[in-house]
MOPAC internal coordinates of N, CA, C and O (Angstrom, degrees):
PM7 1SCF
backbone

  N    0.0000 0     0.00 0     0.00 0    0    0    0
  C    1.4517 1     0.00 0     0.00 0    1    0    0
  C    1.5156 1   107.97 1     0.00 0    2    1    0
  O    1.2310 1   121.03 1   -39.23 1    3    2    1
  N    1.3045 1   115.63 1   140.77 1    3    2    1
  C    1.4598 1   120.63 1   177.64 1    5    3    2
  C    1.5310 1   108.74 1  -138.27 1    6    5    3
  O    1.2310 1   120.69 1    -3.95 1    7    6    5
  N    1.3221 1   116.29 1   176.05 1    7    6    5
  C    1.4555 1   120.44 1  -176.74 1    9    7    6
  C    1.5259 1   112.19 1   -62.31 1   10    9    7
  O    1.2310 1   120.31 1   147.08 1   11   10    9
  N    1.3191 1   117.02 1   -32.92 1   11   10    9
  C    1.4680 1   120.66 1   179.12 1   13   11   10
  C    1.5409 1   110.51 1   -61.16 1   14   13   11
  O    1.2310 1   120.40 1   136.84 1   15   14   13
  N    1.3116 1   116.85 1   -43.16 1   15   14   13
  C    1.4680 1   120.85 1   177.67 1   17   15   14
  C    1.5283 1   110.87 1   -66.15 1   18   17   15
  O    1.2310 1   120.34 1   138.15 1   19   18   17
  N    1.3115 1   116.95 1   -41.85 1   19   18   17
  C    1.4689 1   120.74 1   177.52 1   21   19   18
  C    1.5299 1   109.93 1   -59.03 1   22   21   19
  O    1.2310 1   120.30 1   136.70 1   23   22   21
  N    1.3215 1   117.03 1   -43.30 1   23   22   21
  C    1.4700 1   121.67 1   179.06 1   25   23   22
  C    1.5247 1   111.07 1   -61.77 1   26   25   23
  O    1.2310 1   119.81 1   140.76 1   27   26   25
  N    1.3307 1   117.96 1   -39.24 1   27   26   25
  C    1.4652 1   121.68 1   178.58 1   29   27   26
  C    1.5286 1   110.92 1   -64.24 1   30   29   27
  O    1.2310 1   120.70 1   137.14 1   31   30   29
  N    1.3366 1   116.27 1   -42.86 1   31   30   29
  C    1.4642 1   120.88 1   178.80 1   33   31   30
  C    1.5228 1   109.75 1   -64.00 1   34   33   31
  O    1.2310 1   120.12 1   136.76 1   35   34   33
  N    1.3270 1   117.37 1   -43.24 1   35   34   33
  C    1.4695 1   121.08 1   178.21 1   37   35   34
  C    1.5218 1   110.95 1   -60.15 1   38   37   35
  O    1.2310 1   120.41 1   134.49 1   39   38   37
  N    1.3161 1   116.81 1   -45.51 1   39   38   37
  C    1.4669 1   121.57 1  -179.71 1   41   39   38
  C    1.5344 1   110.76 1   -62.87 1   42   41   39
  O    1.2310 1   120.59 1   133.17 1   43   42   41
  N    1.3129 1   116.47 1   -46.83 1   43   42   41
  C    1.4611 1   121.04 1  -179.81 1   45   43   42
  C    1.5277 1   111.17 1   -61.81 1   46   45   43
  O    1.2310 1   120.31 1   134.90 1   47   46   45
  N    1.3346 1   117.01 1   -45.10 1   47   46   45
  C    1.4674 1   119.98 1  -178.12 1   49   47   46
  C    1.5247 1   111.74 1   -64.17 1   50   49   47
  O    1.2310 1   120.26 1   144.76 1   51   50   49
  N    1.3413 1   117.10 1   -35.24 1   51   50   49
  C    1.4666 1   119.75 1   176.64 1   53   51   50
  C    1.5175 1   111.44 1   -69.59 1   54   53   51
  O    1.2310 1   120.51 1   137.84 1   55   54   53
  N    1.3471 1   116.64 1   -42.16 1   55   54   53
  C    1.4683 1   120.71 1   178.81 1   57   55   54
  C    1.5233 1   111.50 1   -61.74 1   58   57   55
  O    1.2310 1   120.18 1   141.86 1   59   58   57
  N    1.3170 1   117.26 1   -38.14 1   59   58   57
  C    1.4684 1   122.35 1  -177.57 1   61   59   58
  C    1.5228 1   112.39 1   -93.49 1   62   61   59
  O    1.2310 1   120.34 1  -178.93 1   63   62   61
  N    1.3250 1   116.95 1     1.07 1   63   62   61
  C    1.4583 1   122.42 1  -179.07 1   65   63   62
  C    1.5379 1   111.82 1    56.85 1   66   65   63
  O    1.2310 1   121.29 1  -133.60 1   67   66   65
  N    1.3222 1   115.13 1    46.40 1   67   66   65
  C    1.4647 1   122.26 1   178.08 1   69   67   66
  C    1.5269 1   107.24 1  -108.25 1   70   69   67
  O    1.2310 1   119.74 1   -59.74 1   71   70   69
  N    1.3225 1   118.10 1   120.26 1   71   70   69
  C    1.4692 1   120.08 1  -178.20 1   73   71   70
  C    1.5326 1   112.53 1   -75.83 1   74   73   71
  O    1.2310 1   121.04 1   -84.93 1   75   74   73
  N    1.3277 1   115.63 1    95.07 1   75   74   73
  C    1.4575 1   121.58 1   178.16 1   77   75   74
  C    1.5268 1   108.11 1  -123.50 1   78   77   75
  O    1.2310 1   121.24 1   -49.43 1   79   78   77
  N    1.3131 1   115.22 1   130.57 1   79   78   77
  C    1.4591 1   119.92 1   174.81 1   81   79   78
  C    1.5269 1   107.55 1  -104.97 1   82   81   79
  O    1.2310 1   120.69 1   -55.54 1   83   82   81
  N    1.3162 1   116.29 1   124.46 1   83   82   81
  C    1.4639 1   120.73 1  -178.40 1   85   83   82
  C    1.5140 1   110.81 1  -116.43 1   86   85   83
  O    1.2310 1   121.25 1   -25.58 1   87   86   85
  N    1.3216 1   115.21 1   154.42 1   87   86   85
  C    1.4559 1   121.19 1   173.57 1   89   87   86
  C    1.5167 1   108.15 1  -157.68 1   90   89   87
  O    1.2310 1   121.17 1   -26.63 1   91   90   89
  N    1.2870 1   115.37 1   153.37 1   91   90   89
  C    1.4504 1   121.65 1   175.93 1   93   91   90
  C    1.5186 1   107.08 1  -110.24 1   94   93   91
  O    1.2310 1   120.78 1   -56.46 1   95   94   93
  N    1.3301 1   116.12 1   123.54 1   95   94   93
  C    1.4599 1   119.72 1  -176.05 1   97   95   94
  C    1.5162 1   109.71 1  -144.95 1   98   97   95
  O    1.2310 1   120.34 1   -38.71 1   99   98   97
  N    1.3115 1   116.96 1   141.29 1   99   98   97
  C    1.4581 1   123.19 1   177.00 1  101   99   98
  C    1.5264 1   108.24 1   -81.07 1  102  101   99
  O    1.2310 1   120.75 1   -74.63 1  103  102  101
  N    1.3222 1   116.17 1   105.37 1  103  102  101
  C    1.4647 1   121.85 1  -174.56 1  105  103  102
  C    1.5289 1   112.96 1   -67.83 1  106  105  103
  O    1.2310 1   119.85 1   165.23 1  107  106  105
  N    1.3155 1   117.89 1   -14.77 1  107  106  105
  C    1.4654 1   119.64 1   179.00 1  109  107  106
  C    1.5234 1   112.45 1   -80.31 1  110  109  107
  O    1.2310 1   120.14 1   170.12 1  111  110  109
  N    1.3393 1   117.34 1    -9.88 1  111  110  109
  C    1.4719 1   121.29 1   177.61 1  113  111  110
  C    1.5173 1   108.84 1   -91.78 1  114  113  111
  O    1.2310 1   121.57 1   -77.05 1  115  114  113
  N    1.3125 1   114.61 1   102.95 1  115  114  113
  C    1.4579 1   120.60 1  -175.52 1  117  115  114
  C    1.5206 1   110.86 1  -108.55 1  118  117  115
  O    1.2310 1   119.26 1   -26.67 1  119  118  117
  N    1.3199 1   119.01 1   153.33 1  119  118  117
  C    1.4490 1   125.88 1    -0.40 1  121  119  118
  C    1.5281 1   111.38 1   -75.02 1  122  121  119
  O    1.2310 1   121.48 1   -23.82 1  123  122  121
  N    1.3239 1   114.78 1   156.18 1  123  122  121
  C    1.4643 1   120.04 1   177.52 1  125  123  122
  C    1.5217 1   109.32 1   -70.02 1  126  125  123
  O    1.2310 1   119.92 1   -34.67 1  127  126  125
  N    1.3294 1   117.76 1   145.33 1  127  126  125
  C    1.4714 1   120.89 1  -173.19 1  129  127  126
  C    1.5312 1   113.59 1   -82.57 1  130  129  127
  O    1.2310 1   120.73 1  -127.11 1  131  130  129
  N    1.3301 1   116.22 1    52.89 1  131  130  129
  C    1.4609 1   120.68 1  -178.72 1  133  131  130
  C    1.5154 1   109.29 1  -133.58 1  134  133  131
  O    1.2310 1   121.18 1   -24.31 1  135  134  133
  N    1.3163 1   115.35 1   155.69 1  135  134  133
  C    1.4609 1   121.27 1   178.13 1  137  135  134
  C    1.5252 1   110.65 1   -75.06 1  138  137  135
  O    1.2310 1   120.80 1   -18.83 1  139  138  137
  N    1.3212 1   116.08 1   161.17 1  139  138  137
  C    1.4615 1   121.01 1   173.93 1  141  139  138
  C    1.5253 1   109.40 1   -59.09 1  142  141  139
  O    1.2310 1   121.00 1   -43.41 1  143  142  141
  N    1.3260 1   115.69 1   136.59 1  143  142  141
  C    1.4803 1   123.18 1   176.67 1  145  143  142
  C    1.5294 1   112.72 1    54.40 1  146  145  143
  O    1.2310 1   120.06 1  -149.20 1  147  146  145
  N    1.3292 1   117.49 1    30.80 1  147  146  145
  C    1.4647 1   120.87 1  -178.63 1  149  147  146
  C    1.5314 1   112.75 1   -68.43 1  150  149  147
  O    1.2310 1   120.59 1   151.09 1  151  150  149
  N    1.3341 1   116.47 1   -28.91 1  151  150  149
  C    1.4594 1   120.57 1  -175.75 1  153  151  150
  C    1.5257 1   111.09 1  -114.40 1  154  153  151
  O    1.2310 1   121.06 1   -35.16 1  155  154  153
  N    1.3295 1   115.57 1   144.84 1  155  154  153
  C    1.4594 1   119.85 1   174.17 1  157  155  154
  C    1.5226 1   110.44 1   -70.08 1  158  157  155
  O    1.2310 1   120.83 1   143.58 1  159  158  157
  N    1.3344 1   116.03 1   -36.42 1  159  158  157
  C    1.4584 1   120.64 1  -176.80 1  161  159  158
  C    1.5194 1   110.33 1  -146.76 1  162  161  159
  O    1.2310 1   120.45 1   -44.34 1  163  162  161
  N    1.3129 1   116.74 1   135.66 1  163  162  161
  C    1.4599 1   122.94 1   170.89 1  165  163  162
  C    1.5240 1   106.18 1  -117.52 1  166  165  163
  O    1.2310 1   120.66 1   -50.09 1  167  166  165
  N    1.3165 1   116.35 1   129.91 1  167  166  165
  C    1.4589 1   121.64 1  -176.90 1  169  167  166
  C    1.5242 1   109.57 1  -117.37 1  170  169  167
  O    1.2310 1   120.53 1   -53.52 1  171  170  169
  N    1.3101 1   116.60 1   126.48 1  171  170  169
  C    1.4631 1   121.88 1   174.42 1  173  171  170
  C    1.5241 1   106.46 1  -121.57 1  174  173  171
  O    1.2310 1   120.52 1   -83.50 1  175  174  173
  N    1.3019 1   116.61 1    96.50 1  175  174  173
  C    1.4557 1   120.87 1  -175.36 1  177  175  174
  C    1.5245 1   110.23 1  -108.61 1  178  177  175
  O    1.2310 1   120.75 1   -61.72 1  179  178  177
  N    1.3098 1   116.18 1   118.28 1  179  178  177
  C    1.4737 1   123.47 1   178.46 1  181  179  178
  C    1.5160 1   112.22 1    60.61 1  182  181  179
  O    1.2310 1   120.35 1  -143.07 1  183  182  181
  N    1.3325 1   116.93 1    36.93 1  183  182  181
  C    1.4567 1   119.36 1  -178.76 1  185  183  182
  C    1.5250 1   113.35 1  -131.83 1  186  185  183
  O    1.2310 1   120.11 1   144.65 1  187  186  185
  N    1.3074 1   117.39 1   -35.35 1  187  186  185
  C    1.4599 1   120.23 1  -168.20 1  189  187  186
  C    1.5262 1   113.49 1   -61.72 1  190  189  187
  O    1.2310 1   120.53 1   148.74 1  191  190  189
  N    1.3158 1   116.58 1   -31.26 1  191  190  189
  C    1.4718 1   119.02 1  -179.34 1  193  191  190
  C    1.5247 1   113.09 1   -68.93 1  194  193  191
  O    1.2310 1   120.19 1   168.30 1  195  194  193
  N    1.3269 1   117.24 1   -11.70 1  195  194  193
  C    1.4596 1   121.61 1  -179.89 1  197  195  194
  C    1.5373 1   113.21 1   -96.51 1  198  197  195
  O    1.2310 1   120.11 1   178.32 1  199  198  197
  N    1.3152 1   117.39 1    -1.68 1  199  198  197
  C    1.4527 1   121.51 1  -174.72 1  201  199  198
  C    1.5229 1   111.04 1   -96.87 1  202  201  199
  O    1.2310 1   119.88 1   -44.73 1  203  202  201
  N    1.3233 1   117.84 1   135.27 1  203  202  201
  C    1.4657 1   120.53 1  -175.45 1  205  203  202
  C    1.5258 1   114.07 1   -71.29 1  206  205  203
  O    1.2310 1   119.97 1   143.07 1  207  206  205
  N    1.3083 1   117.66 1   -36.93 1  207  206  205
  C    1.4706 1   121.14 1  -175.47 1  209  207  206
  C    1.5341 1   110.15 1  -107.01 1  210  209  207
  O    1.2310 1   121.25 1  -119.73 1  211  210  209
  N    1.3092 1   115.22 1    60.27 1  211  210  209
  C    1.4583 1   123.08 1  -170.96 1  213  211  210
  C    1.5337 1   113.47 1   -57.32 1  214  213  211
  O    1.2310 1   119.34 1   136.89 1  215  214  213
  N    1.3237 1   118.87 1   -43.11 1  215  214  213
  C    1.4573 1   120.29 1  -176.41 1  217  215  214
  C    1.5252 1   111.58 1   -71.25 1  218  217  215
  O    1.2310 1   119.83 1   142.91 1  219  218  217
  N    1.3232 1   117.92 1   -37.09 1  219  218  217
  C    1.4669 1   121.08 1   175.41 1  221  219  218
  C    1.5245 1   110.64 1   -64.35 1  222  221  219
  O    1.2310 1   120.42 1   139.94 1  223  222  221
  N    1.3165 1   116.80 1   -40.06 1  223  222  221
  C    1.4606 1   121.00 1  -179.79 1  225  223  222
  C    1.5229 1   110.71 1   -67.48 1  226  225  223
  O    1.2310 1   120.01 1   138.96 1  227  226  225
  N    1.3132 1   117.59 1   -41.04 1  227  226  225
  C    1.4702 1   120.58 1   176.84 1  229  227  226
  C    1.5314 1   110.04 1   -61.32 1  230  229  227
  O    1.2310 1   120.02 1   138.05 1  231  230  229
  N    1.3249 1   117.58 1   -41.95 1  231  230  229
  C    1.4682 1   119.87 1   177.93 1  233  231  230
  C    1.5278 1   111.21 1   -62.06 1  234  233  231
  O    1.2310 1   120.23 1   141.91 1  235  234  233
  N    1.3280 1   117.17 1   -38.09 1  235  234  233
  C    1.4628 1   120.46 1   176.97 1  237  235  234
  C    1.5272 1   111.00 1   -67.54 1  238  237  235
  O    1.2310 1   120.27 1   141.18 1  239  238  237
  N    1.3349 1   117.09 1   -38.82 1  239  238  237
  C    1.4649 1   120.14 1   176.27 1  241  239  238
  C    1.5238 1   110.04 1   -59.71 1  242  241  239
  O    1.2310 1   120.64 1   139.44 1  243  242  241
  N    1.3192 1   116.38 1   -40.56 1  243  242  241
  C    1.4619 1   120.41 1   177.62 1  245  243  242
  C    1.5264 1   111.17 1   -65.24 1  246  245  243
  O    1.2310 1   120.71 1   139.36 1  247  246  245
  N    1.3237 1   116.25 1   -40.64 1  247  246  245
  C    1.4649 1   120.41 1  -177.27 1  249  247  246
  C    1.5216 1   111.90 1   -65.06 1  250  249  247
  O    1.2310 1   119.72 1   137.18 1  251  250  249
  N    1.3259 1   118.13 1   -42.82 1  251  250  249
  C    1.4626 1   120.92 1  -172.19 1  253  251  250
  C    1.5253 1   114.16 1   -90.48 1  254  253  251
  O    1.2310 1   120.11 1   175.45 1  255  254  253
  N    1.3460 1   117.40 1    -4.55 1  255  254  253
  C    1.4630 1   118.62 1  -175.45 1  257  255  254
  C    1.5178 1   112.51 1  -130.74 1  258  257  255
  O    1.2310 1   122.20 1   -18.72 1  259  258  257
  N    1.3176 1   113.39 1   161.28 1  259  258  257
  C    1.4594 1   120.40 1   173.73 1  261  259  258
  C    1.5223 1   110.05 1   -85.39 1  262  261  259
  O    1.2310 1   120.79 1   159.80 1  263  262  261
  N    1.3161 1   116.10 1   -20.20 1  263  262  261
  C    1.4656 1   121.46 1   175.54 1  265  263  262
  C    1.5204 1   108.04 1  -161.52 1  266  265  263
  O    1.2310 1   120.72 1   -17.84 1  267  266  265
  N    1.3123 1   116.23 1   162.16 1  267  266  265
  C    1.4531 1   118.66 1   173.68 1  269  267  266
  C    1.5137 1   110.66 1  -143.67 1  270  269  267
  O    1.2310 1   121.77 1   -20.12 1  271  270  269
  N    1.2937 1   114.22 1   159.88 1  271  270  269
  C    1.4532 1   121.88 1   179.75 1  273  271  270
  C    1.5189 1   107.79 1  -131.83 1  274  273  271
  O    1.2310 1   120.39 1   -55.54 1  275  274  273
  N    1.3038 1   116.87 1   124.46 1  275  274  273
  C    1.4505 1   121.75 1   174.50 1  277  275  274
  C    1.5147 1   105.74 1  -109.33 1  278  277  275
  O    1.2310 1   120.69 1   -69.40 1  279  278  277
  N    1.3007 1   116.29 1   110.60 1  279  278  277
  C    1.4532 1   119.70 1  -176.83 1  281  279  278
  C    1.5050 1   112.32 1  -101.97 1  282  281  279
  O    1.2310 1   121.78 1   -30.05 1  283  282  281
  N    1.2925 1   114.20 1   149.95 1  283  282  281
  C    1.4528 1   121.80 1   169.22 1  285  283  282
  C    1.5244 1   113.40 1    64.24 1  286  285  283
  O    1.2310 1   120.51 1  -127.30 1  287  286  285
  N    1.3289 1   116.63 1    52.70 1  287  286  285
  C    1.4595 1   120.59 1   173.69 1  289  287  286
  C    1.5287 1   106.78 1   -79.25 1  290  289  287
  O    1.2310 1   120.02 1   -63.24 1  291  290  289
  N    1.3353 1   117.57 1   116.76 1  291  290  289
  C    1.4655 1   119.28 1  -176.01 1  293  291  290
  C    1.5283 1   112.26 1   -81.44 1  294  293  291
  O    1.2310 1   121.47 1   -31.03 1  295  294  293
  N    1.3184 1   114.79 1   148.97 1  295  294  293
  C    1.4664 1   119.22 1   172.26 1  297  295  294
  C    1.5257 1   108.49 1  -123.17 1  298  297  295
  O    1.2310 1   121.13 1   -22.96 1  299  298  297
  N    1.3154 1   115.44 1   157.04 1  299  298  297
  C    1.4513 1   120.03 1   179.17 1  301  299  298
  C    1.5128 1   112.27 1    85.97 1  302  301  299
  O    1.2310 1   120.85 1    15.58 1  303  302  301
  N    1.2937 1   115.97 1  -164.42 1  303  302  301
  C    1.4630 1   122.13 1  -177.50 1  305  303  302
  C    1.5204 1   110.98 1   -84.49 1  306  305  303
  O    1.2310 1   119.91 1   -57.80 1  307  306  305
  N    1.3297 1   117.79 1   122.20 1  307  306  305
  C    1.4594 1   120.80 1   179.82 1  309  307  306
  C    1.5279 1   111.13 1   -77.93 1  310  309  307
  O    1.2310 1   120.55 1   -20.85 1  311  310  309
  N    1.3315 1   116.55 1   159.15 1  311  310  309
  C    1.4647 1   118.43 1   174.09 1  313  311  310
  C    1.5232 1   109.96 1   -65.94 1  314  313  311
  O    1.2310 1   119.52 1   -26.57 1  315  314  313
  N    1.3292 1   118.53 1   153.43 1  315  314  313
  C    1.4805 1   121.67 1  -175.40 1  317  315  314
  C    1.5266 1   114.06 1   -58.64 1  318  317  315
  O    1.2310 1   119.64 1   152.80 1  319  318  317
  N    1.3199 1   118.29 1   -27.20 1  319  318  317
  C    1.4666 1   120.17 1  -178.67 1  321  319  318
  C    1.5291 1   112.15 1   -87.53 1  322  321  319
  O    1.2310 1   119.77 1  -174.87 1  323  322  321
  N    1.3181 1   118.04 1     5.13 1  323  322  321
  C    1.4664 1   121.72 1  -176.66 1  325  323  322
  C    1.5313 1   108.82 1  -137.82 1  326  325  323
  O    1.2310 1   120.65 1  -125.01 1  327  326  325
  N    1.3226 1   116.36 1    54.99 1  327  326  325
  C    1.4589 1   119.62 1  -175.97 1  329  327  326
  C    1.5220 1   111.85 1   -81.39 1  330  329  327
  O    1.2310 1   120.08 1   -62.86 1  331  330  329
  N    1.3238 1   117.45 1   117.14 1  331  330  329
  C    1.4608 1   120.71 1   178.26 1  333  331  330
  C    1.5248 1   111.97 1   -83.82 1  334  333  331
  O    1.2310 1   121.22 1   -17.47 1  335  334  333
  N    1.3209 1   115.28 1   162.53 1  335  334  333
  C    1.4659 1   121.19 1   172.18 1  337  335  334
  C    1.5297 1   108.42 1   -75.92 1  338  337  335
  O    1.2310 1   120.84 1   138.69 1  339  338  337
  N    1.3377 1   115.99 1   -41.31 1  339  338  337
  C    1.4594 1   122.53 1  -179.99 1  341  339  338
  C    1.5177 1   109.11 1  -106.54 1  342  341  339
  O    1.2310 1   121.10 1   -33.31 1  343  342  341
  N    1.3164 1   115.51 1   146.69 1  343  342  341
  C    1.4558 1   119.51 1   179.52 1  345  343  342
  C    1.5190 1   109.63 1  -141.44 1  346  345  343
  O    1.2310 1   120.75 1   -47.17 1  347  346  345
  N    1.3206 1   116.18 1   132.83 1  347  346  345
  C    1.4452 1   122.86 1   176.25 1  349  347  346
  C    1.5192 1   106.52 1  -105.51 1  350  349  347
  O    1.2310 1   120.22 1   -53.68 1  351  350  349
  N    1.3294 1   117.19 1   126.32 1  351  350  349
  C    1.4658 1   121.10 1  -175.33 1  353  351  350
  C    1.5218 1   113.67 1   -79.07 1  354  353  351
  O    1.2310 1   120.80 1   147.87 1  355  354  353
  N    1.3386 1   116.07 1   -32.13 1  355  354  353
  C    1.4600 1   118.63 1  -175.89 1  357  355  354
  C    1.5284 1   109.77 1  -159.86 1  358  357  355
  O    1.2310 1   121.25 1     2.49 1  359  358  357
  N    1.3255 1   115.21 1  -177.51 1  359  358  357
  C    1.4650 1   121.45 1  -178.09 1  361  359  358
  C    1.5304 1   111.44 1   -57.68 1  362  361  359
  O    1.2310 1   120.12 1   141.61 1  363  362  361
  N    1.3211 1   117.38 1   -38.39 1  363  362  361
  C    1.4614 1   120.64 1  -179.32 1  365  363  362
  C    1.5266 1   111.29 1   -62.05 1  366  365  363
  O    1.2310 1   119.96 1   141.62 1  367  366  365
  N    1.3270 1   117.68 1   -38.38 1  367  366  365
  C    1.4686 1   121.02 1   176.48 1  369  367  366
  C    1.5274 1   111.07 1   -62.03 1  370  369  367
  O    1.2310 1   120.63 1   136.92 1  371  370  369
  N    1.3227 1   116.39 1   -43.08 1  371  370  369
  C    1.4695 1   120.74 1   179.36 1  373  371  370
  C    1.5222 1   109.79 1   -64.52 1  374  373  371
  O    1.2310 1   120.13 1   136.87 1  375  374  373
  N    1.3220 1   117.36 1   -43.13 1  375  374  373
  C    1.4632 1   121.33 1   179.86 1  377  375  374
  C    1.5314 1   110.65 1   -62.76 1  378  377  375
  O    1.2310 1   119.97 1   140.49 1  379  378  377
  N    1.3348 1   117.67 1   -39.51 1  379  378  377
  C    1.4603 1   121.76 1   178.18 1  381  379  378
  C    1.5232 1   110.62 1   -65.69 1  382  381  379
  O    1.2310 1   120.16 1   136.55 1  383  382  381
  N    1.3473 1   117.30 1   -43.45 1  383  382  381
  C    1.4584 1   121.49 1   177.19 1  385  383  382
  C    1.5269 1   110.30 1   -59.35 1  386  385  383
  O    1.2310 1   120.46 1   133.86 1  387  386  385
  N    1.3292 1   116.72 1   -46.14 1  387  386  385
  C    1.4666 1   120.86 1   179.15 1  389  387  386
  C    1.5304 1   110.73 1   -60.88 1  390  389  387
  O    1.2310 1   120.27 1   139.57 1  391  390  389
  N    1.3111 1   117.09 1   -40.43 1  391  390  389
  C    1.4710 1   120.85 1   179.17 1  393  391  390
  C    1.5280 1   110.58 1   -64.41 1  394  393  391
  O    1.2310 1   120.32 1   136.49 1  395  394  393
  N    1.3261 1   116.99 1   -43.51 1  395  394  393
  C    1.4659 1   121.34 1  -179.56 1  397  395  394
  C    1.5254 1   110.93 1   -60.90 1  398  397  395
  O    1.2310 1   120.36 1   137.98 1  399  398  397
  N    1.3353 1   116.91 1   -42.02 1  399  398  397
  C    1.4685 1   119.67 1  -178.05 1  401  399  398
  C    1.5344 1   112.05 1   -90.14 1  402  401  399
  O    1.2310 1   120.89 1  -174.93 1  403  402  401
  N    1.3446 1   115.91 1     5.07 1  403  402  401
  C    1.4701 1   122.76 1   177.93 1  405  403  402
  C    1.5199 1   111.47 1    58.00 1  406  405  403
  O    1.2310 1   121.41 1  -127.82 1  407  406  405
  N    1.3239 1   114.91 1    52.18 1  407  406  405
  C    1.4625 1   122.04 1   179.91 1  409  407  406
  C    1.5244 1   108.95 1  -128.28 1  410  409  407
  O    1.2310 1   120.96 1    -3.62 1  411  410  409
  N    1.3106 1   115.77 1   176.38 1  411  410  409
  C    1.4605 1   121.51 1  -179.36 1  413  411  410
  C    1.5172 1   110.87 1  -118.53 1  414  413  411
  O    1.2310 1   120.87 1   -36.59 1  415  414  413
  N    1.3073 1   115.93 1   143.41 1  415  414  413
  C    1.4595 1   120.87 1   174.33 1  417  415  414
  C    1.5212 1   107.09 1   -84.96 1  418  417  415
  O    1.2310 1   120.97 1   -57.07 1  419  418  417
  N    1.3331 1   115.76 1   122.93 1  419  418  417
  C    1.4648 1   120.65 1  -179.92 1  421  419  418
  C    1.5147 1   111.86 1   -77.74 1  422  421  419
  O    1.2310 1   120.73 1   138.08 1  423  422  421
  N    1.3033 1   116.21 1   -41.92 1  423  422  421
  C    1.4552 1   119.56 1  -177.49 1  425  423  422
  C    1.5048 1   109.73 1   169.57 1  426  425  423
  O    1.2310 1   121.23 1     6.56 1  427  426  425
  N    1.3111 1   115.25 1  -173.44 1  427  426  425
  C    1.4509 1   119.14 1  -178.36 1  429  427  426
  C    1.5161 1   110.36 1  -140.13 1  430  429  427
  O    1.2310 1   121.28 1   -20.89 1  431  430  429
  N    1.2991 1   115.15 1   159.11 1  431  430  429
  C    1.4509 1   122.71 1   173.26 1  433  431  430
  C    1.5127 1   106.98 1  -150.16 1  434  433  431
  O    1.2310 1   120.34 1   -40.76 1  435  434  433
  N    1.2915 1   116.96 1   139.24 1  435  434  433
  C    1.4515 1   123.41 1  -173.57 1  437  435  434
  C    1.5191 1   108.72 1    46.57 1  438  437  435
  O    1.2310 1   119.60 1    59.46 1  439  438  437
  N    1.3053 1   118.37 1  -120.54 1  439  438  437
  C    1.4691 1   121.09 1  -179.81 1  441  439  438
  C    1.5205 1   110.04 1  -112.91 1  442  441  439
  O    1.2310 1   120.03 1  -139.11 1  443  442  441
  N    1.3311 1   117.54 1    40.89 1  443  442  441
  C    1.4639 1   122.32 1  -178.89 1  445  443  442
  C    1.5242 1   109.70 1  -135.18 1  446  445  443
  O    1.2310 1   121.26 1   -28.52 1  447  446  445
  N    1.3289 1   115.20 1   151.48 1  447  446  445
  C    1.4562 1   121.59 1   176.65 1  449  447  446
  C    1.5198 1   109.66 1  -125.63 1  450  449  447
  O    1.2310 1   120.46 1   -28.20 1  451  450  449
  N    1.3175 1   116.72 1   151.80 1  451  450  449
  C    1.4556 1   123.09 1   175.12 1  453  451  450
  C    1.5211 1   108.76 1  -113.93 1  454  453  451
  O    1.2310 1   120.96 1   -41.89 1  455  454  453
  N    1.3388 1   115.78 1   138.11 1  455  454  453
  C    1.4693 1   122.17 1  -178.30 1  457  455  454
  C    1.5251 1   108.59 1  -124.80 1  458  457  455
  O    1.2310 1   120.55 1   -38.83 1  459  458  457
  N    1.3260 1   116.55 1   141.17 1  459  458  457
  C    1.4614 1   121.12 1   177.93 1  461  459  458
  C    1.5317 1   109.17 1  -131.46 1  462  461  459
  O    1.2310 1   121.48 1   -33.85 1  463  462  461
  N    1.3373 1   114.78 1   146.15 1  463  462  461
  C    1.4661 1   122.26 1   174.09 1  465  463  462
  C    1.5198 1   107.16 1  -132.92 1  466  465  463
  O    1.2310 1   120.50 1   -45.58 1  467  466  465
  N    1.3201 1   116.65 1   134.42 1  467  466  465
  C    1.4669 1   121.33 1   176.15 1  469  467  466
  C    1.5167 1   107.51 1  -125.31 1  470  469  467
  O    1.2310 1   120.83 1   -47.64 1  471  470  469
  N    1.3161 1   116.01 1   132.36 1  471  470  469
  C    1.4568 1   121.78 1  -179.69 1  473  471  470
  C    1.5281 1   109.66 1   -57.68 1  474  473  471
  O    1.2310 1   120.64 1   -26.99 1  475  474  473
  N    1.3085 1   116.38 1   153.01 1  475  474  473
  C    1.4771 1   121.54 1  -178.92 1  477  475  474
  C    1.5212 1   110.92 1   -56.41 1  478  477  475
  O    1.2310 1   119.71 1   148.77 1  479  478  477
  N    1.3431 1   118.17 1   -31.23 1  479  478  477
  C    1.4558 1   121.51 1   179.46 1  481  479  478
  C    1.5201 1   112.04 1   -79.76 1  482  481  479
  O    1.2310 1   120.09 1   171.07 1  483  482  481
  N    1.3374 1   117.44 1    -8.93 1  483  482  481
  C    1.4580 1   121.71 1  -178.94 1  485  483  482
  C    1.5101 1   112.08 1    76.21 1  486  485  483
  O    1.2310 1   121.27 1     3.83 1  487  486  485
  N    1.3033 1   115.18 1  -176.17 1  487  486  485
  C    1.4737 1   120.55 1  -178.64 1  489  487  486
  C    1.5073 1   109.55 1   -87.84 1  490  489  487
  O    1.2310 1   120.10 1   180.00 1  491  490  489

């Protein structure tokens, strides 16, 4: 994602009268500049495996949201043009990761898993 894409989303949302607030932020710079439980949902889709400080980032996602969704966690060997920092070898690795971050595995498709966490107070 870059500023050009953010600008396109802003333009589209104004044209369609859809209230969307966008921002570009480096998620690896912690702590994130948001209040506790500021968001109903934080979504990290096809990104978390590329981040170096994955456990710190997950803790921040928990802090700033009432729930989060991590989509598309890949397992197995990635293609050479999509090399992640983190790699899960199989379903057991994904289940262990979910247990460590106290989340639930929603399901899988192809060679990817989806994980969800909901705060004890719920949404």
